[in-house]
N, C-alpha and C positions, 0 to 999 in steps of 0.2 A: 213561683221560679219556674222556668221555661225547660222541658225535658227535649234534650235535642235527639237526631235520629239516632247518632252513637249510642247515648244512653240507653235508649228503649232497645236498640238492636243487642246489644251485651245482655241484656234481661233475658230476651227472647232466645239468644244462643246458649245461655245458660240453661233453660229451661228445655232446650232441645236436645241441647247434648246429655242433661240427665234422663230425658225420654228415652234416648236411642240405648243409652247404657242401661236401662231399667228394661227395654223391650229386647235387649240381647242378652239380660238375665248376667251382666257381667257384677261381679261383686265390687262394692264400694264404688259408687257411680260418682261420688263426688269429686273424684279424680278426674272425670271427663268435663264436669262443670268448670274446676280450676282452669284445666286445659282450653277450653271454651274462650274464658278471660284473656289468657295470654295471646290465643290466636286471633283475635278479632282486631282487622287492620280498617283505616280510614277508606280504602278505595278496592275495587274488584281485584285490580291487577296485582297491587301488595299483599293483597290476601292470597292470592294464587300462591306468592312467592313466599310467603310465610309459612303455607302448608308444606311446601317442599324443603324450607328451611327448618320445619319443627321436627318434621319425621326425622330429618338428618340428625338433629341434634338429639332427638330422643332414643335413637339408636344408639347414638354414642353413649348417652348416659345409663341406657339400660345394658348395652355391654359392658360398661367399665361396673356397675352396681352390681349384676351377676358375677363376674370376676372375682371383685373384690370381696363379695359374700363368700363363695366359696373358699378362698384363700385364706381371708382373716377371719370369716364367720360375721356376725350382725351386731357387733360391737360399735359404740359410739364414734371411737377413734377412727373406725375403717370407713365408717359414714363420712366425717369430715375428709379423711384422705381422698376418699372417691370424689368427691365435691372438689377438692383443688385440682386433682388430676384432671377431671372431666372440664373445668374451667380454662385448664393451660391448654389441653387440646383444642379446645373450641376458638379462643383467642386467636390459638395459631391458624386455624382453619378459616377464620374471620366469620364466625358464627355466634360472634357476642349479642346478637339480638336475641336468641333464645337460651342462650345461659339458665335465666329462670327457670323455664319449663323444664330445663333438662336436668336441674337441681331438683325439681320436685318428682321427677320420675326416678331419680336415684333412691330419695327418701322412701317413695312408693313401694319401691321394689325391697329395699334392704331392710323393709322395717317388719317384711314377713318372714315368719320363722314356722317353716313347715317341712315336712319330710318332701313334697312336691312344689320343692320351691321355683325350679326351673319352668313348671306348669303356671304357677302364680305370676311369676315374673312376667311371663307372656300375655298371661291376662290382664296385669296392671300396665304393661306397655300398649294392649290394644286398648284399652279404656281410655287411656290420654289421646291415643290417634283417633278414638272416636269423637272426644271433645273437638278436637283440631279440626277436623272433617266438618263437624256440626257447625263450629262457627263459620267456616267456608262457605257452605250451603246458605246459612243466614244472609252472609254479606252479598251473595249471588242471588239471591230471591227477595229476601225481605227488604224493603226501602232501598234498591240501589242507589245510590249516590249519585245525584245530578250535578257534576262538579261544573259542565259549562254554564248553566243557570246561576250558581253560586257564583262563578268566577266572575262574569259579566256582570251581575247585580252587586258585587263587592268593589268591583272598579267603578261602576256608575255611581254609586252612593259615596265614594271616598273622591270621584271628582266633584261631585256635587258641592261635596263640602270644601275642597281646596278652592274651586271658585268662588265660595262665598267668603271666605276668609282673605282670599286675593284682592276680591273686590272694597273690603274694608281698608287692607293694608295699602293697597296703592293710594288711599286719600287720608292715610295716616288716621284714620278714624278708629282700628281697635285697640284695645287696652295692651299693653306690652307683655305684661304677665299672662294674660289670657292666649294672648299669640303662641308665646312660647310651648304653653303649656298643649294647645292646639297641634301645633308643629310636632311635639314628642309623639302624641295620639294619632297623628295622621301617618307619621311614619311607621309604627307598628303594625297601623293597618294594610299600609302598602307592602310589608314584610308578611302579613299574612296572604297577601293576592299572590304573592310569587309561590305560596304554598299551594293554595288554589290551582293555579297555573300549572304546577308539578303533578298535582294528582290528575288534573284534566289530561295533561299530556300522556301520563301512565298509563291510562285507559285505552285498553287496545280495540282496535276496530277490524271486523272479521271477514270485509267484503273491500274489495278494490275501489270503489266509487266511495265509499266511505271514509277510507284511507285518504283519498285526494282531498275530499272536501274538507275531514278534518284538518291536513296538513295547512290548507289556506286558514282556517279559523287561526289555526296557533299562530301563525304568522301575524294576523290583524290584532289578537289578544296579546301578544307580546309588544306589539306597538303601542295599543293603549295602555300596558302598564310602563313602557317608557316614556310615554308622555304625561302619564300621571307624576313619574317621579320629577321630570322636567318642570312641571307644572308644583310641585313641591318646592323644589329648587328656587323658583322664581319667589315665591313665598319667603322662603326663609332670607333670602337676600332682600327683599324689601323690608321684612322685621329687622335684620341686623343694621341695614344703612337708613332706617327711617328718619336720622335726623338730617344726613346728607341730601336725601331726596326733597326734604322740607327745604332745604337752603337754596336748590335748583332756584335759577329764573322762571318765573312763573310760564313763561311761553313754551321752554323745554319740558318742564314738569308735566303741563298739559299735554304735549305732544306722546310722552311715556306713558300718562294714562288713559289716553284715548287709544293709543295701539294695544296696551293692556285688555282695555274694555272690549276691542275687535277680537282679539285671540282668545278671551274668555266666551265671548258669546259664540266664537267660532269651535272652541272644544265643546260647548253644549251640543250645538248642532250636528257635530259628528255624531255623536253617541244617538241621535235621534234618526240621523241618518241610516246609521247601523240596523237599527230596528225597523226601518220603513216606516216612521213616523212623522218624516219630514216631506213635504211636496219637493218634487225633483227641481222646479224654478226657485225655491229659495234655498238650496243647496250649493249654489256655487259662490261661496263667499270670498274665495282668493281672488277672483274676478273684480273686486272692488276697486274702481277708478281713483277713489277719493284715499286710499292708504298709500302712504309711502313706502316704498322700495326699500329693500335693506341696506343697498348701498347709499340711496338716498339719507337713510337715519344715520350713518356712519359718517356722510360728509356733514352732516349739521351737526354731529357729536364732534368732529375734530374743529369744526368752527368755534363751538362753543369751550372747548378745551383751550383752544388760541386766546379767547378771551378771558378765560379765569386766571392765565398765566400772568395776565397784564393787571386784573382787577382781584385775584384771589377770592373770588365768589364761592366757589365750591371744589371739593376733591373730586378730580378727575378718575383716580385709582379705583376708589370705590363704585363711582358711577359706572364704570367699565365693568364690574363684575355683575351689575344691575342689567345693563344692556346687554353683555353674554348670553345671561341667562334666557333674557327675555327673546333674544334673536335665536338660541338654539331650541326653546319651546316652540316657537314660531314656525321652525324648520320638521320638528318633529311633527306637528299637526298637519304641515302638508303634506309630508310621507304618508301620515295616517289615513288621511284623505284619499290619498292616491290608491292606496290597498283596499279602502271599503269601496271603492267604484269599482276597481277590479273583481273584488269578491262579490258583490251584488250583481254584477252580469252573469256569475256561476251560480250563485246561490241563497238570490235573494228572499224569494219566497220561502226557502227553508228555513232562515233566519227568524223570519216573522212567526212562522209557525212552533218553532222551538221554544223561543225565549217569550211566547206569548204570555204563558202560564205563570214563569216566575217572573216576569217583570209588567 
């Protein structure tokens, strides 16, 4: 079993929260540990937002708990009513993510029956806030997430699998059910990549130069994700129309296969170019003289349609779906190449250093 950073950080946050509560001589430090569990977030920026939201929510929960305890006493029904009112208020204020911890605060405060109820309520509230702050400190200092490396690594591995499956599919060499299952898994991985991109985008930079560099990187990564999605679309259409493609005239089928071969190799080399692992003289793929231009492909396609109407050889409608996906994929690759060249002129060496450890 592999323990991820999030799992380890959760354990460390609990220990740190319990330690701080004990150090401050706060009774019932267990509530600090519970608060740390709720407050831990996948990114530093989200952890900061969570601290603000959790403190606001706990103030609401603590206020309602004290009010209901003073008016209705510590009866179980009063606790339930306080919870209902708290949930309603927090939903109205769009603080629904912190409802659980606010309810913990209510129970922690209303279960105290003492002459110094207000003082104990304040101590319990402080204990929970200590847990929230402990989780933020752990997220900030202990194993801070490196979402840029995770993002590129995920894009690269997913792209590698997409290219491998597409090479099989264009020759109708892959088993139908296996390709279908691969498409579903690759779709899930692309969704996860979008989450990594969002986490990386949310992380704040504190210097002007860093902000500019990150803004350029975000454009490149966004385009890498877009290209990966186009690659998935090509694979999906090759899978859906594999029978129609098998019935194409041989010279036309070979033309599509050769073009896909070229684009898949081009895609692989763009990732190598981004990390500085490709020699400059081998990076200008779109200058290939032997490759047909897009308008030439469409002219050939139009001629094949005219012939197919007379001889009824293949379905031009289904072929159009495949060709449009391939040509769209090609356009997106060209745009990615342009962005990478532009980005490397500013930050080429920086990319090599930052991604070398993770890739």
